[in-house]
C-alpha positions as CSV (number, residue, x, y, z in Angstrom):
1,M,0.0,0.0,0.0
2,L,1.3,3.4,-0.9
3,V,1.8,5.9,1.9
4,V,1.9,9.6,0.9
5,P,3.0,11.7,3.9
6,E,1.7,15.2,4.4
7,A,4.8,17.0,3.3
8,Q,4.9,15.1,0.0
9,A,1.2,15.5,-0.7
10,A,1.4,19.2,-0.1
11,G,3.9,19.6,-3.0
12,L,1.8,17.7,-5.6
13,V,-1.0,20.1,-6.3
14,T,-0.9,23.9,-6.9
15,L,-3.7,26.3,-6.1
16,D,-4.4,26.9,-9.8
17,E,-4.6,23.2,-10.4
18,A,-7.0,22.8,-7.5
19,I,-9.2,25.7,-8.8
20,T,-9.4,24.1,-12.3
21,A,-10.2,20.7,-10.9
22,V,-12.9,22.0,-8.5
23,R,-14.5,24.2,-11.2
24,D,-14.7,21.2,-13.6
25,A,-16.1,19.0,-10.8
26,F,-18.8,21.5,-10.0
27,V,-19.8,21.9,-13.7
28,A,-19.9,18.1,-14.1
29,L,-22.0,17.7,-11.0
30,G,-24.4,20.4,-12.0
31,A,-24.8,18.8,-15.5
32,G,-25.5,15.4,-14.0
33,R,-22.2,13.9,-15.3
34,A,-20.8,13.2,-11.9
35,E,-22.0,12.2,-8.4
36,L,-20.7,12.7,-4.9
37,F,-18.9,9.7,-3.5
38,P,-19.7,8.4,-0.1
39,V,-17.5,9.5,2.8
40,T,-17.0,7.7,6.0
41,G,-15.0,9.0,9.0
42,G,-14.4,12.3,10.7
43,T,-11.9,15.1,11.1
44,G,-10.5,17.0,14.0
45,S,-8.6,20.2,14.3
46,D,-6.3,19.0,17.2
47,P,-5.5,22.5,18.5
48,G,-3.2,21.0,21.1
49,N,-0.7,20.1,18.3
50,A,0.6,23.7,18.4
51,R,2.1,23.1,21.8
52,T,4.3,20.4,20.4
53,G,5.3,22.3,17.2
54,Q,2.9,20.4,15.0
55,V,0.2,21.8,12.7
56,A,-3.4,21.0,13.4
57,H,-4.6,17.8,11.7
58,A,-7.5,18.2,9.3
59,S,-7.7,15.1,7.2
60,T,-6.2,11.8,6.2
61,V,-7.5,10.1,3.1
62,L,-7.7,6.3,2.6
63,L,-8.0,5.4,-1.1
64,L,-9.7,2.1,-1.8
65,D,-9.6,-0.1,-4.9
66,D,-13.0,0.4,-6.6
67,A,-13.0,-3.2,-7.8
68,T,-11.8,-5.1,-4.8
69,G,-12.4,-2.7,-1.9
70,Y,-8.8,-3.2,-0.6
71,P,-6.9,-0.1,0.5
72,R,-4.4,1.2,-2.0
73,A,-3.1,4.4,-0.5
74,V,-3.1,6.5,2.7
75,V,-2.6,10.2,2.0
76,G,-1.9,12.9,4.6
77,A,-4.5,15.4,3.3
78,S,-4.6,18.3,5.7
79,H,-3.0,20.7,3.2
80,L,-5.0,19.1,0.3
81,T,-8.3,19.6,2.2
82,A,-7.3,23.3,2.8
83,L,-6.4,23.7,-0.9
84,R,-9.6,22.1,-2.1
85,T,-11.7,24.4,0.1
86,A,-9.7,27.4,-1.0
87,A,-10.4,26.4,-4.6
88,A,-14.1,26.1,-3.9
89,D,-14.0,29.6,-2.4
90,A,-12.2,31.0,-5.4
91,V,-14.6,29.4,-7.8
92,A,-17.6,30.8,-5.8
93,V,-16.0,34.3,-5.6
94,D,-15.3,34.3,-9.3
95,A,-18.9,33.4,-10.1
96,L,-20.3,36.0,-7.7
97,A,-18.0,38.7,-9.1
98,R,-18.9,37.9,-12.7
99,R,-22.6,38.0,-11.8
100,H,-22.5,41.3,-10.0
101,P,-19.3,43.0,-11.3
102,S,-20.0,46.4,-9.8
103,R,-21.1,45.3,-6.3
104,R,-18.9,42.4,-5.3
105,R,-19.2,41.3,-1.7
106,R,-18.1,38.2,0.1
107,H,-18.6,36.7,3.6
108,R,-16.6,33.8,4.9
109,P,-15.2,32.3,8.1
110,P,-11.5,32.4,8.8
111,G,-10.3,29.4,10.9
112,L,-8.5,26.2,10.1
113,L,-8.3,26.9,6.4
114,R,-7.3,30.5,6.7
115,R,-4.1,30.7,4.7
116,P,-5.1,29.0,1.5
117,R,-8.5,30.8,1.5
118,H,-6.7,34.1,1.7
119,R,-4.5,33.0,-1.2
120,A,-7.8,32.6,-3.0
121,I,-8.8,36.1,-2.0
122,A,-5.5,37.4,-3.3
123,A,-5.8,35.5,-6.6
124,H,-9.5,36.1,-7.3
125,G,-10.7,38.8,-5.1
126,A,-8.1,41.6,-5.0
127,D,-10.4,44.3,-6.1
128,S,-11.3,47.7,-4.7
129,D,-15.0,46.9,-4.9
130,L,-14.7,43.7,-2.9
131,V,-15.4,43.8,0.8
132,V,-14.5,40.8,2.9
133,W,-16.1,39.9,6.2
134,G,-15.1,37.0,8.4
135,A,-16.9,35.3,11.2
136,E,-15.5,33.3,14.1
137,P,-16.9,31.8,17.3
138,D,-16.6,34.1,20.3
139,G,-14.9,31.4,22.2
140,V,-12.0,31.3,19.8
141,A,-11.9,34.9,18.6
142,D,-8.2,35.3,18.2
143,A,-8.6,36.9,14.8
144,H,-11.1,39.5,16.1
145,R,-8.9,40.3,19.1
146,S,-5.7,40.6,16.9
147,L,-7.3,42.9,14.4
148,T,-8.8,45.1,17.1
149,S,-5.5,45.4,18.9
150,G,-3.3,45.5,15.8
151,R,-1.1,42.8,17.0
152,L,-1.2,39.0,17.2
153,Q,-3.1,37.7,20.2
154,T,-3.4,33.9,20.5
155,D,-4.2,33.7,24.2
156,G,-7.7,33.5,25.6
157,N,-9.2,30.9,23.3
158,T,-11.5,28.3,24.8
159,S,-13.6,26.1,22.6
160,S,-16.6,26.0,20.2
161,I,-19.0,23.7,18.5
162,A,-17.2,24.9,15.3
163,D,-14.2,22.6,15.7
164,G,-13.0,23.5,12.2
165,L,-12.2,27.0,13.4
166,L,-10.1,26.1,16.4
167,A,-6.8,26.6,14.8
168,V,-4.6,29.3,16.2
169,L,-4.1,32.4,14.2
170,S,-0.6,33.0,12.8
171,Q,1.2,36.2,12.1
172,R,1.2,35.5,8.4
173,T,-2.5,35.1,8.4
174,L,-3.0,38.2,10.5
175,S,-1.0,40.2,8.0
176,I,-3.2,38.9,5.1
177,L,-6.3,39.9,7.0
178,Q,-4.9,43.4,7.6
179,Q,-3.8,43.7,4.0
180,H,-7.3,42.9,2.7
181,D,-9.0,45.1,5.3
182,V,-11.0,42.1,6.6
183,E,-13.5,42.8,9.3
184,I,-14.2,40.0,11.8
185,V,-17.6,39.5,13.5
186,T,-17.9,37.1,16.4
187,V,-20.8,34.8,16.9
188,T,-22.0,32.5,19.7
189,D,-22.4,28.8,19.4
190,R,-26.1,29.3,19.8
191,E,-26.1,31.6,16.7
192,I,-24.1,29.0,14.8
193,V,-26.6,26.3,15.6
194,D,-29.5,28.5,14.7
195,A,-27.7,29.2,11.3
196,M,-27.3,25.4,10.8
197,A,-31.0,24.9,11.5
198,L,-32.0,27.8,9.1
199,L,-29.9,26.3,6.3
200,F,-31.4,22.8,7.0
201,T,-35.0,23.9,7.0
202,R,-35.0,26.7,4.4
203,A,-32.2,25.8,2.0
204,K,-32.3,22.0,2.5
205,Q,-28.5,22.1,3.1
206,V,-26.6,20.2,5.7
207,V,-23.7,22.4,6.7
208,E,-21.3,21.8,9.5
209,P,-20.9,24.4,12.3
210,S,-17.7,25.9,10.9
211,G,-19.4,26.5,7.6
212,A,-22.6,27.8,9.1
213,S,-20.7,30.4,11.1
214,A,-20.5,32.4,7.9
215,L,-24.3,32.7,7.8
216,A,-24.4,33.3,11.5
217,G,-21.9,36.2,11.1
218,L,-23.9,37.7,8.2
219,L,-27.1,37.6,10.3
220,A,-25.2,39.2,13.2
221,L,-24.0,42.0,10.8
222,A,-27.5,42.5,9.5
223,R,-28.7,43.2,13.0
224,Q,-25.9,45.8,13.4
225,R,-26.0,47.8,10.1
226,V,-27.4,48.2,6.7
227,L,-25.8,45.7,4.3
228,P,-25.1,46.0,0.6
229,D,-27.8,44.8,-1.8
230,H,-25.7,41.9,-2.9
231,V,-23.9,39.7,-0.4
232,G,-22.3,36.4,-1.1
233,V,-22.1,33.8,1.7
234,I,-19.7,30.9,1.0
235,L,-20.5,27.8,2.9
236,S,-18.0,25.0,3.2
237,G,-18.1,21.7,5.1
238,G,-20.6,19.0,5.5
239,N,-19.0,16.9,8.2
240,V,-22.2,16.4,10.2
241,D,-23.7,13.2,11.6
242,L,-27.4,13.4,10.8
243,A,-28.2,11.3,13.8
244,H,-26.6,13.9,16.1
245,L,-27.7,17.3,14.8
246,P,-27.3,20.0,17.4
247,F,-30.9,21.1,16.7
248,E,-34.3,19.5,16.3
249,P,-35.3,19.3,12.6
250,E,-38.8,20.5,11.8
251,R,-41.2,17.7,11.1
């Protein structure tokens, strides 16, 4: 069985290649020429890894032989997962920008996949008309604290239902947030769960807490100010066990 460690996997795919692959996959899925493959397992952000000098673990992929079911490869996929999500963001931003070229707006959560997503901002969203908001749980609001104070602040984080946003902010990511004038709004876990329930009941979408934090942040902003006519909310992540939803689905 082939074992592809994280460091090797990270050098195999570029952001541009990921964007092309994701765009082609979305087009094929929308046209009925592709289908989503079943996924079994879970992910974790492992925020304690930072204390031992390791990055947070996001994903490990086990590839099975389609004919026999036997495992063929194990791939360290934390970077690839980040790259894939960044590419999906970039494709969504590009579509939004082309639809409303004069009023481009984007709302997204920072968090575990911050750095590649901001590379997507730099590649596809560097525009004077583009305003970027971010949302993060109030229990892990290191980005909000850092932007407010003007310096990196990683102390004071606790926990959140949005486990995909538990990664600690880096100086590099803070610099990118500052460069793009990103504003961060904080949301409670209750607001995140309410956003998950709203997406489930109204949009018929099952979105994990980390992804739903984007909608929770937008709703929080809407209570604070008048928003532009066109606002794009990019949701990512469906790692949810339907048997253990943190809300009671409407019958």
